[in-house]
C-alpha positions as CSV (number, residue, x, y, z in Angstrom):
1,X,75.6,-100.7,80.0
2,X,77.4,-98.9,82.9
3,X,80.8,-100.2,83.9
4,X,81.1,-98.5,87.2
5,X,81.8,-101.3,89.7
6,X,84.5,-103.6,90.8
7,X,84.0,-107.4,90.3
8,X,85.9,-109.7,92.7
9,X,86.9,-112.9,91.0
10,X,87.6,-116.4,92.4
11,X,91.2,-116.4,91.5
12,X,92.0,-113.4,93.7
13,X,91.9,-110.8,91.0
14,X,89.3,-107.9,90.8
15,X,87.9,-107.0,87.4
16,X,87.0,-103.5,86.3
17,X,86.3,-101.6,83.1
18,X,88.1,-98.6,81.8
19,X,86.2,-95.5,80.8
20,X,86.4,-96.8,77.3
21,X,84.7,-100.1,78.3
22,X,87.8,-102.4,78.2
23,X,87.8,-105.1,80.9
24,X,91.0,-105.5,83.0
25,X,91.7,-107.5,86.1
26,X,94.1,-106.4,88.8
27,X,96.0,-108.0,91.8
28,X,98.5,-106.6,94.1
29,X,101.7,-108.6,94.2
30,X,102.6,-107.5,97.8
31,X,99.9,-107.6,100.4
32,X,100.9,-104.4,102.2
33,X,98.5,-101.4,102.4
34,X,101.2,-98.8,101.7
35,X,104.7,-98.5,100.3
36,X,106.8,-100.5,97.9
37,X,105.3,-103.2,95.6
38,X,103.4,-103.3,92.4
39,X,99.9,-104.0,91.0
40,X,99.6,-106.4,88.1
41,X,97.0,-105.6,85.5
42,X,95.8,-108.1,82.8
43,X,93.4,-107.2,80.1
44,X,90.9,-109.6,78.6
45,X,93.1,-109.5,75.5
46,X,96.1,-110.9,77.5
47,X,98.1,-107.7,77.8
48,X,99.9,-107.4,81.1
49,X,101.0,-104.1,82.7
50,X,102.6,-103.2,86.1
51,X,102.0,-100.2,88.3
52,X,104.8,-99.6,90.8
53,X,103.8,-98.0,94.1
54,X,105.9,-95.2,95.6
55,X,107.6,-95.5,99.0
56,X,104.6,-94.1,101.0
57,X,101.8,-94.5,98.4
58,X,98.5,-96.1,99.5
59,X,97.5,-99.3,97.8
60,X,93.9,-98.1,97.5
61,X,91.8,-99.6,94.8
62,X,88.8,-97.5,94.0
63,X,87.6,-97.6,90.4
64,X,89.1,-94.1,89.9
65,X,92.5,-95.3,91.4
66,X,92.6,-98.3,89.1
67,X,91.8,-96.4,86.0
68,X,94.5,-93.8,86.9
69,X,97.1,-96.4,87.8
70,X,96.4,-98.4,84.6
71,X,97.0,-95.2,82.6
72,X,100.4,-94.7,84.4
73,X,101.5,-98.4,84.3
74,X,104.2,-99.9,82.1
75,X,104.0,-103.0,79.9
76,X,105.0,-106.1,82.0
77,X,107.8,-106.9,79.4
78,X,109.4,-103.5,79.9
79,X,109.2,-103.8,83.7
80,X,110.8,-107.2,83.7
81,X,113.6,-106.2,81.4
82,X,114.4,-103.1,83.5
83,X,115.0,-105.4,86.4
84,X,117.4,-107.8,84.6
85,X,121.1,-107.3,85.0
86,X,122.7,-106.4,81.8
């Protein structure tokens, strides 16, 4: 079965499959088209990851973009602890 499409979901997320067939959902936290913000990824297993956009980076979301961003993303727990004062 080919997993080469994006699947809009009723909750505002968009599902996609990695090249290995794992299913993930994603949603941008900020609504801008470029610049700061992050993309939240959630796997069907419950793992959460964040991809932080660069200052002038496009928020494009092709299947290729999503797979690349997921690879470069960080675990949500690590992103949250990095933002906590300590």
